[in-house]
Residue, then its C-alpha position, 0 to 999 in steps of 0.5 A: m881359516r874358512k867360513e862355513i856356509a849354511s847349506d841354503k844360502r850355499h845352494n842359492i850361491m850355486k843356483a846363481i852360477h850360469s854356464n853361458n856368457t860368465s864374465i870371463e867367457l865375455m872377457l875373452r868374446r871381447e878382446l877377441w871381437k876388438c882384434g878382428i875376430r869373428y865367432r859363434v857363441n855354443k853353436k853346437i858342433l858335432d856333439c858338443h858346444p864350444d863357448i865359442s867358434i870359427k868355423k872358417y878355420k875350424i876353431a872351437i875354443f872352452v872356457d873352463g872355470d877352475f873349480w867346476h873343470g877341475r884345475d888343481f883337482s887333487d890339490k882342492r877338494v871340497q869338504t861337505n858332500k865330498k862324494y858327490w862333488d869328486n864324482k860330479i868334477r872327475r866326469n867333467i874332467e872326462r867329457d873335456l877329453e872325449q870332446t876335445i878328441m872328437l873336436r881334433d879327430n874330426g879336423w878342428v883345433v881345440f883350444r882350451f883356457w882356464g877362467t884365471d888364465i884370461q882374468e891374469n892376461v887375456k891378450i896372451c889367449c887371444d893372441a894364441i888363437i890369433q896365431h893360429i888363423n895367421k898360420a891357417k891363413q898362410q897355408r891357405q894361401f900357399k895352397h891357393e898360390k900352387r893351385m894357380t901355378r899349376t893352372k897357369r902350366g896347365n894352359n900354356 
């Protein structure tokens, strides 16, 4: 059975929650850094601020807290002040989708990781990003070699 928390205590708990530099965000950033991936934090891209961005490869990474971004939203509903929280979380979900579409329409690759997925296995999350970077490097190398081949033929 869930223990009810007094509203003033709940207010202080919610006030202490920050949107930047959360423990799960730091966990992913440390792992990326350890793997040699350099990035920017909360850098504005178009009309949004991804938690992590890698401009060279046009990668935007969002670390979504399970509660705030509506993971299992239909199953786990807040019991107090229901209308407020339902509207707030629904709007967060809509904004996440809008930002993802906007970035993708402008050539960015968007990664969204749930907080619990990062906590359970940060290496898998990091590997997904590295895999995309390696693929992008191969494509760049192929384009470069193709360009060089055309240049050599043109000089002969």
